[in-house]
C-alpha angles and dihedrals in degrees: 000000000000128000120228111229128191106213093205141070090219111138090207094055091047089051093050093051091047091051088055088057095234124144113238145156126229116230105173109215118224104217131155102243096193110136116237117244109275092000112152113238094242093050089048092052091050093046094049094046090052092047090052092050092048090047093061101028120124143150113297094015130119106201128206112194133164143164130208125205122185110217128194119187090345096308124106113239097209128214115330114254092215143346092280 
């Protein structure tokens, strides 16, 4: 039997899985989320999601990992500095 693992500390992703009624564990991946120079946002999101999945992968685990980038006019905005 495999264990479903969320490779993220994201409250939204935890909420979505809980709403689906699935049993899962949270293993927050520690991944440097710095974008590479000239890296397109879609490529960055894919690279970071894969890095998160690999960071928590293990035998008997099924890992769900994702990354979200907010893009405005083709440029990623990055993490918000504060609630405003």
